[in-house]
N, C-alpha and C positions, 0 to 999 in steps of 0.2 A: 715556651711551657712545654712543650711538647717534644723528645728526643723518639724519632723512627726507625724502628728496627729491624733489618732486613736481613737474614740466612741465607743465605742463597750458597748452592753448588750447582752449577752449567746454568744457569737461567737465560742462557740469550735469547731465549724465543717470547721469555714471558715480563723479563725487567724492565723494557723501553715503558712498554704500554703503563706499568704500576708506577713508574718514574715519572712520565707524563702525568697521570692524575695529581699523582701526590705536586710537585712544580706551578701543577696549572690552578693551585688549590688557590683561594682570595686569604686564607689565612696563613698567616706570615710566620709566627713564631715558633718555626718547629726548625729541626735539623733532621739531617737523614744520614743512618750508620748503617752500611754496608758491612754484614760480615759473611765472609766468604771462607767456602771447604775448601780452597784446593779447587777450585775452575780449570777447567781444561780447554773449555772455549773463550768467548768476546764477551764471558758476564764483567771481567776489571777491566774490560776496556770500556766497556758500556755506563762501568759504575762510575769511574773515571771521566769519561767526557762532561758530569753533572758538575755544577759548580756549589759552593754551600753544602757539601758533606763528607765523608770521614769515608775511608774502604779500609777496615782492618783484617789481618790474614787469620789460620785457626789450622794446626794441623789436624784438627778431627775428620773423621768421613760420617761422622752425623752430625745432619742438620739439626737435629732434636739436640746434641749433645752443645751445636753452636748457638744456641740461643743462651744456654746460662755461659758464656764467653766473659769475659772481665769487662764491663764496659765502662769503665773508667774517662774515655772519651765522652760519654753520653753528659751533656751540661745543664738538662731539663729534669724540672723535676716530675714528669711524667715520662712513663715507656708506654710509645707502642712498635708491638709484632707486630710485622705484617707476612705473608709467606710471598716470596715472588710473584706468585702466578693470582692474585689480587687486585685487583682495581678499585678505584673510590669510584662513587656512583656521581657525583657532580663536582663542581667546583666552592660551594658551601659546606661540604663536606664535615672537612675539619672544624671549621669554624661553629658549624650546628652543635658537632660533639661535642668538645671544649667549654662551648655555654653549659650544654646537660650537665658535664662531669659536673664542674665549678657550682652548679649552683643545685642539685645532686649531691655530691660531695661524694664522689664516686672514685674508691677507694683499685679498686680494680672491676675489670666489664669485659663483656666481648657483647656482639648482635650475629642480626640474623648475616649467614652466608647467603648468598643465592647463585647457584649453581648456572650456566651456559648449558646444562645437561641434565637434565631429571633423573634423576632413579630413585627407585625404591629405597634401597639403602641410606641415601642424602636422605629423604624424607622421614625416614624413623629416627637418621641423627639429628637432623635439627627439632622433631615432634619433641622428644628426648631435652634438647639442651631448652626447650621453650619451659618446660617446665620444673629442670632440674638446673639453673646455668651452671655452664661447664664451660674453660676456657676452654677455645679451639686454636691449635697455633697458627692459622690463618691469620688470627686478631686476638691479640692481647693486650689490652690496656692495661695499667700498672703503675702506683705507685714508684718510683724510682728507692724509696729508701726504704720500703716494703719488701721491695725485689733484693735488695742488698741486704738487708736485714735478716732475710730468708735462704743465705747464701744462691739467689738466683736460682734458674732451672736444671736441678741436681744432673749430673751424666745418667745415673740411671733411671733416670723417667724419661723412658721415649715415647710416651701416650701420651695426650695433653689432659685427659681426663684424668689420669693421676695425680697432672702436676693441681690440678683443681683440688683432689683431696689431698694433697700434700698442703694446701694451703688452706684447705677448712679443719682439718686437724692443729694449725695454728692460729683460729680463732678468727680467721678472716672472712667478709662476706663476699662471691662474686654475685655481679649483677647484669642481667640482658639490659643494655638499651635500645631504645626505640630506632635504632638504623641498619642499614644494611650495607655489605660491599659484594662486588661479584669476585667469585670465583673463575675463572679461564683456562684451566687448566684442561678439564673434559669436553670440551666445547665441542656438538656434535661433526661428524666426518665432513659435512659441506661448510664448516666456517674457518676449519685448522686453517688456509690459509689466510685468516686475516689475522693471525695474530699479531703480527709486527703494524697493523695501523694503530693511528692514534687512537684514545677511547670515545672520543665525540666519534668516531667514522666506527667504530667497532661495534656499538651498541644503536646504531640508525641505519644497521644493512634491510 
């Protein structure tokens, strides 16, 4: 039911935790597509070490452009774009999310992004997204048919709020879903050395 697309560029410090949290899910009707932008670190080796996924390359130097790659290899009816520094909070996340998506006929949606380091900017952005549902590149759920019928994420759109406006102008409604994921890139300084720990350890320190 779900094709999980992870745009990457030099994400060796974050990708292992995301992949661990994905492949620990009880939900099994998914595939993973890593769409890489010319990584020069260990990102590709990390991605290729997991089974049941596809790694595609891109000559684009922009991760935002990479989200608009031709994802012809995606086989499921829903696409879930996740930034490499996202981590799913528990093993039932995908199961609960997809049940909610089907029951509520969600065409495109997003969820709360919990920062592991709080900031005023993040709180303001979260409040804005709560009142005006806005897709964030960290987490975009969209029906594959809609994604392809609207041409994917246009290369000229390099900010996620603009993509939301782009879709709304075409009559689509974005929904906030009652879930959250962790955003680990801006961890407080004392915890940075835990970035490669499995998620079960990372958030029980």
